[in-house]
Residue, then its C-alpha position, 0 to 999 in steps of 0.5 A: m487628921k484623917e486616917t489613911i490606909t495603904a491597900y491593894i486591888g487585884t485586877d488585869e493590866a487594862t483595868a489597872q491602866e484605866i484606874s491610873k488614868k480615871g480613878v476607881r469606879p465602884s462595883n455593883f457586885g460583892i458581898f457588901g453591895r455597891g462599893n470599891y473593894v480593896t484589901t490591905s494584903k498584897i497576897n490577897a490582891e494577887c489572888l484576884g489578878k495578875t496586876i496589882v493597883k496600890v491605893q490609899i484609902t480614907p475609910g471614914r466611919v467604918l463598920t467592922n465585921p458586920p453580921p450578914e443582915e447588914w452587908e448591903n445597907w451599911n451606907e444608909k446607916g451613915y457608914d463610909s466603909v465596911h471592913m471585914e477582918g481576916t481570921e486565923t482560919n480564913p485570912n483571905r477574907e480581909q477586905h474593905c468596901i469603900y462606898d465613895s470612890s473619892r476616898v480611894q486614891f491611886l498610888e501606883i501599878i505593881y506588876k507580878k514578877k514572872i516566875d522562870a519555870k526553868k529555875i524551879 
């Protein structure tokens, strides 16, 4: 049985709607080069956008916490994804980069709750 992980993408509403209809598309930008960037932390995703897309990833063969010299050529070495773990001093760095978009399945769109400033 293939391992699956629930993950999140922080984005804007228009992009979230597009993901729900067409699936994810890889980014050409990011520390690991081309890929689909997700995080298992909903809090981290909320820092990246007002709309959260919940996805299920099948990470496949994972390269965990690679040194900087391996950040952009990991897929050429047979890895399907990269996982950078968060640390005690920097928990926000936790992220996955999945090379093949078919390994990222849309589940739902989660909208942030608007805070009523009058109640603060």
